[in-house]
Backbone as numpy.savetxt, mean C-alpha at the origin, in Angstrom:
# Nx Ny Nz CAx CAy CAz Cx Cy Cz
3.18 26.80 12.85 4.30 25.97 13.12 4.35 24.82 12.14
5.46 24.44 11.68 5.61 23.24 10.85 5.52 22.04 11.71
4.52 21.16 11.48 4.30 20.05 12.36 5.31 18.94 12.27
6.17 19.04 11.21 7.29 18.17 11.10 8.24 18.27 12.31
8.24 19.40 12.97 9.14 19.66 14.10 8.80 18.71 15.20
7.53 18.30 15.39 7.15 17.43 16.43 7.93 16.06 16.34
8.34 15.69 15.16 9.10 14.47 14.97 10.59 14.83 14.85
10.89 15.80 14.11 12.35 16.08 13.76 13.17 16.61 14.89
12.47 17.24 15.92 13.17 17.80 17.04 13.85 16.79 17.84
13.28 15.58 17.92 13.90 14.46 18.65 13.26 13.16 18.21
13.71 12.60 17.07 13.11 11.43 16.49 13.06 10.22 17.42
14.10 9.99 18.14 14.12 8.84 19.03 13.00 8.96 20.13
12.87 10.15 20.63 11.89 10.38 21.67 10.49 10.10 21.04
10.29 10.63 19.77 9.03 10.53 19.15 8.62 9.06 18.91
9.57 8.24 18.40 9.21 6.87 18.09 9.15 5.97 19.31
9.92 6.31 20.39 9.83 5.58 21.63 8.51 5.82 22.33
7.95 6.98 22.16 6.81 7.37 22.93 5.59 7.81 21.98
5.53 7.08 20.84 4.59 7.41 19.84 3.12 7.23 20.35
3.01 6.24 21.23 1.61 5.97 21.85 1.20 7.11 22.69
2.20 7.70 23.41 1.89 8.86 24.30 1.60 10.07 23.33
2.35 10.18 22.29 2.08 11.23 21.35 0.67 11.15 20.71
0.25 10.00 20.31 -1.13 9.83 19.85 -2.11 10.23 20.80
-1.88 9.78 22.01 -2.82 10.08 23.12 -3.02 11.56 23.33
-1.85 12.23 23.39 -1.84 13.65 23.68 -2.41 14.54 22.59
-2.33 14.07 21.37 -2.97 14.85 20.31 -4.48 15.03 20.49
-5.03 14.05 21.14 -6.42 14.27 21.70 -7.53 13.77 20.77
-7.36 13.86 19.50 -8.43 13.41 18.54 -7.86 12.98 17.21
-8.79 12.43 16.46 -8.37 11.88 15.14 -8.03 12.98 14.13
-8.75 14.13 14.20 -8.56 15.23 13.25 -7.12 15.76 13.45
-6.66 15.95 14.67 -5.30 16.42 14.92 -4.32 15.43 14.44
-4.57 14.18 14.57 -3.55 13.11 14.11 -3.56 13.12 12.66
-4.65 13.28 11.92 -4.69 13.28 10.48 -3.97 14.48 9.98
-4.13 15.59 10.65 -3.43 16.86 10.22 -1.94 16.63 10.34
-1.50 16.07 11.40 -0.06 15.77 11.59 0.51 14.85 10.50
-0.14 13.75 10.26 0.24 12.80 9.26 0.21 13.40 7.86
-0.74 14.24 7.61 -0.82 14.85 6.22 0.23 15.97 6.04
0.78 16.45 7.15 1.86 17.50 7.10 3.24 16.94 6.91
3.40 15.64 7.18 4.78 15.03 7.09 5.33 15.06 5.71
6.62 15.31 5.68 7.29 15.19 4.33 8.73 14.67 4.63
9.29 14.07 3.62 10.61 13.41 3.82 11.77 14.38 3.81
11.90 15.19 4.85 12.97 16.05 5.06 13.09 16.33 6.59
14.27 16.65 6.94 14.51 17.07 8.39 14.33 18.59 8.43
13.30 19.09 8.93 13.03 20.56 8.97 13.95 21.28 9.89
14.52 20.58 10.90 15.46 21.21 11.74 16.78 21.61 11.01
16.98 20.96 9.86 18.12 21.34 9.00 17.66 22.31 7.87
16.51 22.00 7.25 16.10 22.84 6.16 15.55 24.22 6.57
14.85 24.28 7.71 14.32 25.60 8.18 15.28 26.34 9.10
16.13 25.54 9.81 17.00 26.17 10.75 18.45 25.67 10.58
19.05 25.96 9.41 20.36 25.29 9.06 21.50 25.74 9.98
21.37 26.90 10.54 22.49 27.44 11.32 22.29 27.32 12.82
21.29 26.62 13.24 21.05 26.57 14.68 22.03 25.64 15.32
22.10 25.80 16.69 22.96 24.91 17.45 22.23 23.59 17.72
22.65 22.51 17.05 21.90 21.24 17.16 22.26 20.53 18.41
21.27 20.50 19.32 21.59 19.82 20.62 20.54 18.60 20.89
20.14 18.11 19.78 19.11 16.90 19.91 19.77 15.85 20.73
21.01 15.56 20.57 21.65 14.46 21.26 21.81 14.68 22.80
21.61 16.03 23.15 21.73 16.27 24.57 20.34 16.18 25.24
19.36 16.14 24.46 17.98 16.04 25.09 17.58 14.61 25.27
17.70 14.20 26.45 17.45 12.75 26.84 15.97 12.39 26.93
15.64 11.21 26.84 14.26 10.74 26.96 13.65 11.11 28.32
14.36 10.86 29.46 13.68 11.30 30.73 13.27 12.78 30.76
14.19 13.59 30.16 13.86 15.07 30.10 12.64 15.33 29.23
12.54 14.54 28.19 11.37 14.75 27.29 10.10 14.38 28.08
10.08 13.29 28.81 8.89 12.92 29.55 8.62 13.94 30.65
9.68 14.45 31.22 9.59 15.44 32.34 8.87 16.71 31.84
9.03 17.04 30.57 8.40 18.22 30.03 7.00 17.96 29.50
6.47 16.81 29.74 5.09 16.51 29.37 4.15 17.47 30.13
3.22 18.11 29.45 2.26 18.99 30.11 1.51 18.30 31.24
1.57 18.87 32.45 0.97 18.24 33.61 -0.53 17.97 33.48
-1.28 18.85 32.65 -2.67 18.67 32.60 -3.10 17.48 31.78
-2.20 16.88 31.11 -2.53 15.65 30.22 -2.21 14.46 31.04
-3.12 13.59 31.35 -2.90 12.40 32.15 -2.07 11.38 31.29
-1.09 10.78 31.94 -0.28 9.82 31.23 -0.73 8.42 31.84
-1.23 7.58 30.95 -1.69 6.22 31.39 -0.55 5.30 31.01
0.20 4.75 31.95 1.36 4.01 31.72 0.96 2.72 30.92
-0.26 2.24 31.13 -0.67 1.01 30.48 -0.71 1.19 28.93
-1.05 2.38 28.49 -1.09 2.71 27.08 0.25 2.57 26.48
1.29 2.91 27.20 2.66 2.84 26.64 3.25 1.46 26.79
3.12 0.86 27.97 3.79 -0.43 28.19 3.12 -1.50 27.44
1.95 -1.32 26.87 1.33 -2.39 26.06 2.11 -2.62 24.81
3.00 -1.63 24.38 3.69 -1.73 23.11 5.08 -2.00 23.29
5.75 -2.54 22.30 7.21 -2.81 22.38 7.93 -1.50 22.02
8.25 -0.69 23.07 8.86 0.59 22.89 10.25 0.46 22.23
10.98 -0.67 22.43 12.23 -0.85 21.78 12.05 -0.91 20.31
11.05 -1.72 19.89 10.87 -1.83 18.44 10.47 -0.52 17.81
9.53 0.21 18.44 9.15 1.47 17.95 10.33 2.47 17.92
11.15 2.45 18.91 12.32 3.29 18.95 13.24 3.06 17.75
13.36 1.79 17.42 14.20 1.45 16.30 13.86 2.06 15.03
12.62 2.50 14.88 12.16 3.21 13.69 12.88 4.56 13.49
13.51 5.01 14.59 14.17 6.33 14.52 15.54 6.15 13.76
16.04 4.95 13.58 17.21 4.76 12.89 18.40 4.82 13.80
19.47 5.27 13.32 20.71 5.32 14.11 20.82 6.55 14.87
20.89 6.42 16.13 21.04 7.56 17.05 19.76 8.40 17.10
19.88 9.70 17.21 18.72 10.61 17.33 18.25 11.19 16.02
18.82 10.83 14.94 18.60 11.41 13.63 17.94 10.38 12.68
16.67 10.62 12.33 15.96 9.77 11.41 16.35 9.95 10.01
16.38 8.85 9.18 16.73 8.94 7.76 15.55 9.74 7.11
15.86 10.92 6.66 14.81 11.77 6.16 14.10 11.20 4.90
14.80 10.35 4.17 14.19 9.85 2.95 13.12 8.82 3.25
13.09 8.29 4.41 12.01 7.27 4.81 11.19 7.71 6.04
11.32 9.03 6.36 10.69 9.51 7.60 9.19 9.29 7.56
8.55 9.62 6.46 7.09 9.54 6.40 6.65 8.12 6.63
7.29 7.17 5.93 6.90 5.79 6.02 7.04 5.27 7.44
8.20 5.66 8.10 8.44 5.16 9.48 7.37 5.72 10.40
7.06 7.02 10.26 6.09 7.61 11.09 4.76 7.00 10.93
4.34 6.74 9.68 3.06 6.15 9.39 2.97 4.75 9.94
4.05 3.95 9.78 4.08 2.66 10.41 3.98 2.67 11.90
4.69 3.58 12.52 4.62 3.60 13.99 3.27 3.99 14.53
2.69 5.04 13.93 1.33 5.46 14.32 0.29 4.32 14.04
0.38 3.72 12.86 -0.54 2.61 12.58 -0.44 1.52 13.61
0.79 1.17 13.98 1.02 0.10 14.92 0.26 0.35 16.23
0.40 1.64 16.70 -0.24 1.99 17.99 -1.77 2.00 17.81
-2.29 2.51 16.69 -3.74 2.56 16.55 -4.37 1.19 16.41
-3.67 0.26 15.70 -4.21 -1.03 15.54 -4.16 -1.83 16.86
-3.13 -1.62 17.57 -3.05 -2.39 18.88 -3.98 -1.88 19.96
-4.45 -0.58 19.82 -5.47 -0.09 20.68 -6.78 -0.75 20.42
-7.06 -1.08 19.15 -8.34 -1.74 18.77 -7.98 -2.68 17.61
-7.62 -3.98 17.92 -7.16 -4.86 16.83 -8.33 -5.15 15.89
-9.60 -5.07 16.24 -10.70 -5.29 15.39 -10.88 -4.04 14.53
-10.21 -4.04 13.40 -10.03 -2.80 12.60 -11.38 -2.18 12.16
-12.31 -2.95 11.86 -13.57 -2.43 11.38 -14.30 -1.67 12.43
-13.94 -1.84 13.70 -14.62 -1.12 14.82 -13.61 -0.11 15.42
-12.51 0.09 14.75 -11.52 0.98 15.33 -11.89 2.40 15.17
-12.11 3.21 16.26 -12.64 4.57 16.15 -11.62 5.49 15.39
-10.39 4.99 15.23 -9.40 5.83 14.49 -9.23 5.34 13.05
-10.27 4.79 12.46 -10.18 4.15 11.19 -9.70 5.23 10.13
-10.13 6.47 10.19 -9.68 7.45 9.26 -8.18 7.71 9.40
-7.72 7.67 10.55 -6.27 7.85 10.77 -5.45 6.71 10.19
-5.98 5.53 10.33 -5.36 4.33 9.81 -5.36 4.42 8.28
-6.44 4.89 7.71 -6.47 5.09 6.25 -5.45 6.15 5.85
-5.33 7.17 6.65 -4.32 8.24 6.38 -2.89 7.68 6.34
-2.56 6.78 7.25 -1.26 6.20 7.30 -1.01 5.39 6.04
-2.02 4.81 5.46 -1.86 4.01 4.24 -1.65 4.94 3.08
-2.44 5.97 2.90 -2.39 6.92 1.75 -1.11 7.70 1.77
-0.68 8.06 3.01 0.45 9.02 3.10 1.88 8.29 3.02
1.79 6.96 2.96 3.05 6.14 2.81 3.52 6.39 1.39
4.91 6.09 1.29 5.57 6.31 -0.07 6.10 4.93 -0.42
5.64 4.36 -1.59 4.54 4.81 -2.36 3.17 4.57 -1.58
2.12 5.28 -1.92 0.95 5.16 -1.20 0.40 3.70 -1.20
-0.01 3.24 -0.03 -0.57 1.88 0.11 -2.10 1.92 -0.26
-2.44 2.24 -1.46 -3.79 2.42 -1.87 -4.58 1.06 -1.86
-3.93 -0.02 -2.22 -4.62 -1.31 -2.21 -4.98 -1.67 -0.85
-4.10 -1.45 0.09 -4.47 -1.76 1.50 -5.61 -0.90 2.00
-5.58 0.35 1.62 -6.77 1.20 2.00 -8.05 0.72 1.40
-8.03 0.37 0.14 -9.24 -0.11 -0.46 -9.68 -1.46 0.05
-8.69 -2.28 0.43 -9.09 -3.56 1.04 -9.88 -3.39 2.32
-9.43 -2.36 3.12 -10.16 -2.08 4.34 -11.62 -1.61 4.04
-11.73 -0.81 2.97 -13.03 -0.36 2.62 -13.88 -1.49 2.07
-13.34 -2.41 1.37 -14.03 -3.57 0.93 -14.52 -4.47 2.08
-13.71 -4.58 3.15 -14.14 -5.29 4.41 -15.27 -4.56 4.98
-15.20 -3.28 5.10 -16.35 -2.50 5.67 -17.71 -2.75 4.89
-17.51 -2.70 3.51 -18.64 -2.91 2.64 -19.34 -4.30 2.88
-18.45 -5.32 2.93 -18.86 -6.72 3.03 -19.57 -6.86 4.38
-19.04 -6.29 5.46 -19.67 -6.41 6.77 -21.02 -5.76 6.85
-21.16 -4.61 6.14 -22.41 -3.88 6.17 -23.51 -4.69 5.51
-23.13 -5.64 4.64 -24.08 -6.46 3.97 -24.49 -7.73 4.69
-23.79 -8.05 5.82 -24.10 -9.26 6.54 -25.37 -9.04 7.26
-26.34 -9.93 7.10 -27.61 -9.80 7.79 -27.49 -9.90 9.29
-26.41 -10.63 9.82 -26.29 -10.80 11.25 -25.23 -9.86 11.82
-25.09 -8.62 11.26 -24.07 -7.66 11.68 -24.38 -7.38 13.18
-23.33 -7.22 13.96 -23.45 -6.99 15.35 -23.94 -5.56 15.68
-25.15 -5.42 16.07 -25.74 -4.17 16.39 -25.16 -3.47 17.62
-24.59 -4.26 18.53 -24.06 -3.76 19.71 -22.71 -3.13 19.61
-22.05 -3.37 18.50 -20.74 -2.78 18.25 -20.72 -2.28 16.88
-21.22 -1.01 16.62 -21.31 -0.57 15.26 -19.96 -0.31 14.66
-19.92 -0.34 13.34 -18.69 -0.06 12.59 -18.24 1.37 12.93
-16.92 1.57 12.85 -16.35 2.83 13.15 -16.78 3.89 12.13
-16.99 3.42 10.88 -17.30 4.35 9.80 -17.94 3.53 8.68
-18.78 4.17 7.86 -19.32 3.40 6.71 -18.36 3.28 5.63
-18.55 2.29 4.79 -17.70 2.11 3.65 -17.72 3.32 2.70
-18.89 3.93 2.59 -19.00 5.12 1.69 -18.25 6.24 2.26
-18.27 6.50 3.51 -17.53 7.58 4.14 -16.07 7.39 4.10
-15.66 6.15 4.27 -14.21 5.77 4.15 -13.76 6.04 2.75
-14.55 5.57 1.77 -14.12 5.87 0.37 -14.05 7.30 0.04
-15.01 8.11 0.49 -14.99 9.53 0.20 -13.69 10.15 0.79
-13.32 9.66 1.94 -12.14 10.17 2.64 -10.85 9.89 1.88
-10.73 8.65 1.49 -9.53 8.19 0.71 -9.43 8.91 -0.63
-10.62 9.08 -1.26 -10.61 9.87 -2.56 -10.13 11.27 -2.26
-10.50 11.87 -1.17 -10.08 13.21 -0.83 -8.57 13.34 -0.68
-7.96 12.19 -0.17 -6.51 12.21 0.07 -5.66 11.82 -1.17
-6.26 10.96 -1.97 -5.45 10.35 -3.06 -5.87 10.78 -4.44
-5.05 10.45 -5.42 -5.41 10.79 -6.82 -6.49 9.76 -7.23
-7.58 10.31 -7.72 -8.82 9.46 -7.89 -8.58 8.56 -9.08
-7.83 9.00 -10.09 -7.54 8.21 -11.24 -6.62 7.01 -10.93
-5.71 7.27 -10.01 -4.84 6.19 -9.54 -5.70 5.22 -8.72
-6.62 5.66 -7.91 -7.45 4.81 -7.12 -8.36 3.94 -8.04
-8.80 4.45 -9.22 -9.56 3.71 -10.15 -8.82 2.51 -10.59
-7.52 2.74 -10.92 -6.67 1.61 -11.45 -6.43 0.60 -10.34
-6.19 1.07 -9.08 -5.88 0.19 -8.05 -7.13 -0.68 -7.77
-8.36 -0.04 -7.76 -9.58 -0.90 -7.51 -9.80 -1.89 -8.66
-9.47 -1.48 -9.83 -9.61 -2.45 -11.01 -8.56 -3.57 -10.84
-7.42 -3.21 -10.29 -6.41 -4.27 -10.10 -6.78 -5.21 -8.98
-7.73 -4.83 -8.10 -8.27 -5.71 -7.06 -9.34 -6.60 -7.72
-9.73 -6.38 -8.94 -10.73 -7.12 -9.68 -12.11 -6.92 -9.00
-12.30 -5.74 -8.49 -13.56 -5.38 -7.81 -14.29 -4.36 -8.67
-15.19 -4.83 -9.55 -15.88 -3.94 -10.45 -16.77 -2.90 -9.78
-17.48 -3.34 -8.67 -18.32 -2.42 -7.94 -17.60 -1.26 -7.40
-16.44 -1.61 -6.73 -15.65 -0.50 -6.16 -15.07 0.38 -7.25
-14.69 -0.20 -8.29 -14.10 0.58 -9.46 -15.10 1.56 -9.94
-16.41 1.10 -10.08 -17.46 1.98 -10.60 -17.72 3.08 -9.61
-17.70 2.82 -8.28 -17.96 3.80 -7.33 -16.90 4.89 -7.38
-15.67 4.48 -7.57 -14.58 5.47 -7.71 -14.72 6.23 -8.99
-15.07 5.55 -10.07 -15.28 6.18 -11.37 -16.35 7.31 -11.27
-17.37 7.05 -10.55 -18.48 8.01 -10.46 -17.98 9.27 -9.69
-16.95 9.19 -8.92 -16.40 10.33 -8.21 -15.23 11.01 -8.82
-14.96 10.51 -10.03 -13.82 11.03 -10.80 -14.30 11.92 -12.00
-13.30 12.37 -12.76 -13.69 13.17 -13.92 -13.67 12.27 -15.22
-13.64 10.99 -15.03 -13.73 10.10 -16.10 -15.16 10.15 -16.84
-15.10 10.00 -18.03 -16.30 9.90 -18.85 -17.00 8.58 -18.71
-18.20 8.50 -18.16 -18.87 7.15 -17.92 -19.14 6.47 -19.27
-19.26 7.23 -20.29 -19.47 6.64 -21.60 -18.24 5.85 -22.09
-17.13 6.15 -21.52 -15.85 5.40 -21.83 -15.60 4.28 -20.89
-15.65 4.60 -19.57 -15.18 3.52 -18.64 -16.30 2.47 -18.33
-17.61 2.79 -18.39 -18.57 1.80 -18.14 -18.59 0.69 -19.21
-18.55 1.03 -20.54 -18.50 -0.03 -21.48 -17.25 -0.84 -21.35
-16.19 -0.15 -21.09 -14.83 -0.87 -20.86 -14.98 -1.88 -19.72
-15.50 -1.48 -18.57 -15.67 -2.37 -17.50 -16.72 -3.50 -17.80
-17.78 -3.15 -18.54 -18.77 -4.19 -18.83 -18.18 -5.28 -19.77
-17.26 -4.85 -20.71 -16.58 -5.79 -21.60 -15.74 -6.71 -20.80
-15.09 -6.21 -19.75 -14.20 -7.11 -18.90 -15.09 -8.08 -18.09
-16.18 -7.55 -17.52 -17.07 -8.39 -16.69 -17.57 -9.62 -17.46
-17.73 -9.47 -18.83 -18.31 -10.57 -19.62 -17.31 -11.66 -19.86
-16.08 -11.40 -19.58 -15.09 -12.42 -19.97 -15.08 -13.62 -18.93
-15.02 -14.78 -19.46 -14.96 -16.04 -18.65 -13.93 -16.92 -19.30
-13.28 -17.74 -18.46 -13.36 -17.85 -16.96 -12.70 -16.65 -16.31
-12.79 -16.57 -14.99 -12.13 -15.49 -14.23 -10.69 -15.20 -14.51
-9.97 -16.33 -14.81 -8.53 -16.14 -15.09 -8.32 -15.32 -16.32
-9.19 -15.44 -17.33 -9.09 -14.67 -18.54 -9.43 -13.16 -18.30
-10.46 -12.98 -17.46 -10.79 -11.65 -17.05 -9.63 -10.92 -16.35
-9.07 -11.68 -15.47 -7.93 -11.04 -14.71 -6.72 -10.85 -15.59
-6.54 -11.77 -16.51 -5.43 -11.61 -17.45 -5.58 -10.33 -18.28
-6.76 -10.03 -18.72 -7.03 -8.86 -19.54 -6.88 -7.66 -18.73
-7.29 -7.60 -17.42 -7.17 -6.49 -16.54 -5.66 -6.23 -16.31
-4.86 -7.27 -16.06 -3.50 -7.15 -15.83 -2.77 -6.55 -16.99
-3.18 -6.99 -18.22 -2.60 -6.42 -19.41 -2.87 -4.92 -19.48
-4.09 -4.56 -19.26 -4.48 -3.10 -19.28 -3.66 -2.29 -18.26
-3.38 -2.88 -17.07 -2.59 -2.17 -16.06 -1.11 -2.37 -16.20
-0.70 -3.10 -17.24 0.65 -3.38 -17.50 1.34 -4.09 -16.39
0.64 -5.01 -15.75 1.18 -5.89 -14.67 1.48 -7.17 -15.32
2.68 -7.21 -16.02 2.98 -8.31 -16.81 3.18 -9.61 -16.08
3.75 -9.57 -14.87 4.05 -10.75 -14.10 2.70 -11.44 -13.70
1.75 -10.65 -13.19 0.41 -11.04 -12.75 -0.31 -11.57 -14.01
-0.12 -10.93 -15.14 -0.84 -11.38 -16.41 -0.36 -12.77 -16.77
0.91 -12.97 -16.65 1.50 -14.27 -16.94 0.94 -15.38 -16.05
0.84 -15.06 -14.78 0.30 -16.03 -13.80 -1.14 -16.43 -14.19
-2.00 -15.45 -14.49 -3.38 -15.84 -14.90 -3.41 -16.49 -16.26
-2.64 -16.08 -17.17 -2.61 -16.69 -18.45 -2.23 -18.19 -18.39
-1.27 -18.47 -17.48 -0.86 -19.83 -17.34 -1.94 -20.75 -16.81
-2.97 -20.11 -16.23 -4.09 -20.88 -15.67 -5.19 -21.29 -16.66
-5.01 -20.71 -17.92 -6.02 -20.90 -18.93 -5.89 -22.14 -19.80
-4.81 -22.82 -19.62 -4.72 -24.13 -20.34 -3.67 -24.05 -21.44
-3.25 -25.13 -21.99 -2.22 -25.29 -23.04 -2.55 -24.60 -24.32
-3.78 -24.39 -24.57 -4.22 -23.74 -25.89 -3.75 -22.32 -25.96
-3.35 -21.71 -24.76 -2.89 -20.33 -24.73 -1.36 -20.25 -24.62
-0.65 -21.39 -24.90 0.79 -21.35 -24.61 1.56 -20.53 -25.57
1.02 -20.38 -26.78 1.64 -19.47 -27.80 1.61 -18.00 -27.29
0.48 -17.64 -26.74 0.38 -16.28 -26.20 1.29 -16.16 -24.92
1.49 -17.21 -24.19 2.38 -17.21 -23.05 3.76 -16.91 -23.58
4.19 -17.59 -24.69 5.53 -17.36 -25.18 5.78 -15.91 -25.64
4.75 -15.36 -26.29 4.82 -13.96 -26.78 4.97 -13.07 -25.57
4.20 -13.25 -24.50 4.24 -12.40 -23.32 5.62 -12.55 -22.67
6.11 -13.76 -22.50 7.33 -13.98 -21.85 8.53 -13.34 -22.60
8.52 -13.49 -23.92 9.66 -12.93 -24.60 9.54 -11.36 -24.70
8.38 -10.82 -24.79 8.21 -9.37 -24.90 8.65 -8.69 -23.64
8.31 -9.36 -22.48 8.59 -8.68 -21.18 9.67 -9.43 -20.37
10.37 -10.35 -21.00 11.44 -11.05 -20.33 11.08 -11.69 -19.00
10.02 -12.46 -19.04 9.57 -13.22 -17.87 9.96 -14.67 -17.85
11.14 -14.99 -18.35 11.56 -16.37 -18.54 11.57 -17.14 -17.24
12.20 -16.59 -16.22 12.37 -17.35 -15.00 11.00 -17.64 -14.37
10.12 -16.66 -14.31 8.70 -16.91 -13.78 7.99 -17.97 -14.63
8.13 -17.88 -15.90 7.40 -18.86 -16.79 7.98 -20.32 -16.53
9.23 -20.45 -16.43 9.94 -21.70 -16.20 9.35 -22.32 -14.88
9.14 -21.45 -13.89 8.68 -21.95 -12.55 7.16 -22.36 -12.75
6.44 -21.58 -13.49 5.04 -21.90 -13.65 4.73 -23.17 -14.44
5.71 -23.52 -15.35 5.43 -24.68 -16.22 6.38 -25.75 -15.85
6.91 -25.78 -14.65 7.89 -26.79 -14.20 7.27 -28.15 -14.17
5.91 -28.20 -14.01 5.19 -29.53 -13.97 5.00 -30.07 -15.45
5.17 -29.28 -16.40 4.91 -29.69 -17.78 6.21 -29.79 -18.58
6.83 -31.00 -18.68 8.14 -31.13 -19.36 8.25 -30.55 -20.75
7.19 -30.75 -21.55 7.33 -30.23 -22.86 7.31 -28.74 -22.99
6.44 -28.09 -22.17 6.34 -26.68 -22.26 7.64 -26.04 -21.60
8.08 -26.71 -20.54 9.24 -26.18 -19.85 10.39 -26.25 -20.74
10.50 -27.33 -21.58 11.66 -27.49 -22.53 11.58 -26.35 -23.56
10.36 -26.01 -24.09 10.24 -24.81 -24.99 10.75 -23.60 -24.29
10.38 -23.39 -23.08 10.84 -22.14 -22.36 12.35 -22.17 -22.11
12.91 -23.35 -21.72 14.36 -23.35 -21.57 15.04 -23.06 -22.89
14.47 -23.47 -24.00 15.13 -23.22 -25.30 15.05 -21.78 -25.64
13.93 -21.15 -25.51 13.81 -19.73 -25.90 14.64 -18.82 -24.90
14.80 -19.34 -23.67 15.66 -18.57 -22.79 17.15 -18.61 -23.27
17.62 -19.77 -23.68 18.92 -19.96 -24.16 19.14 -19.05 -25.45
18.11 -19.09 -26.32 18.16 -18.32 -27.48 18.26 -16.85 -27.18
17.47 -16.40 -26.19 17.39 -14.95 -25.92 18.70 -14.52 -25.32
19.45 -15.36 -24.67 20.74 -15.03 -24.01 21.76 -14.73 -25.14
21.52 -15.27 -26.30 22.54 -15.25 -27.42 21.99 -14.44 -28.56
20.87 -13.72 -28.42 20.23 -13.00 -29.45 20.03 -11.52 -29.03
20.35 -10.56 -29.83 20.07 -9.14 -29.54 18.61 -8.95 -29.20
18.31 -8.05 -28.25 16.88 -7.86 -27.84 16.01 -7.40 -28.92
16.53 -6.66 -29.93 15.76 -6.10 -30.99 15.23 -7.11 -32.01
15.75 -8.44 -31.88 15.37 -9.49 -32.83 13.88 -9.86 -32.60
13.32 -10.50 -33.62 11.92 -10.89 -33.49 11.76 -11.97 -32.45
10.47 -12.21 -32.06 10.11 -13.21 -31.14 10.43 -14.56 -31.57
10.76 -15.46 -30.66 11.07 -16.81 -30.95 9.85 -17.69 -30.75
9.26 -18.34 -31.75 8.17 -19.26 -31.58 8.74 -20.60 -31.27
7.89 -21.52 -30.81 8.39 -22.87 -30.51 9.00 -23.50 -31.70
8.54 -23.33 -32.94 9.16 -23.91 -34.08 10.57 -23.29 -34.34
10.61 -22.01 -34.19 11.97 -21.39 -34.36 12.95 -21.79 -33.30
12.38 -22.01 -32.08 13.22 -22.37 -30.96 13.91 -23.74 -31.30
13.10 -24.64 -31.83 13.62 -25.96 -32.12 14.78 -25.90 -33.18
14.73 -24.93 -34.11 15.71 -24.74 -35.14 17.04 -24.40 -34.48
16.98 -23.74 -33.39 18.29 -23.34 -32.67 18.85 -24.48 -31.84
């Protein structure tokens, strides 16, 4: 059976009673299987295009009435959550917007799991929470890796609470996320978190040549101050806005590089905000912005001296 039917058959019922759905699946493996099977389409239309669509006739009380009798229903598990808010994830009426179905389902399931155990590092459904991150569109890989970083940091605390063990080790969590996601993309995301240890751990589990990525990471680690290191990482990852932020922290001696970055990637407004406290540099930025508005994009970059000529 296509597991998408569990949602597409009656989206409003699914989102209204998602806590009950999670409970009835019984274990984390079943929930991960369901989440991994989701795709952004309405299978009631794609698999059964000629069927008599009576979803609007299937009311919520009827849905609950058909709950298997052998599965206990704990009302406290449902009433702890805002069912109105979860039901809103279904969209307008009983038909969910197929283009955002996976994101809405992941968000709803994650909401339930987190509220069951708000202390995430001890949440027995940690793998399912990670699945909701990775299966989102686009994948929330930074959020998943941040959770893994928190697990790693807690493991290193000498006063870790022995009476409440972590739900899973950081190594196990990382192996699971690597299984679900593109490992090369994870490498870049970890690097973008400026976490060299995590980046190396992911690199070791990838097909990357350590003779290439280890010297590259070592060269970045040697850069000081940290803002310069992060600027270089942002450039490598083509995160121009973040690169400009870190470059602006390096002092006025780097202002010429700032101008080059601003003009090449059209970051004028951000730069003006960053240098609003410096009248002279802001004036240069205002000038090159005016020049850029009256100059074809293929023209050469405008230096402060050239800007003054205009």
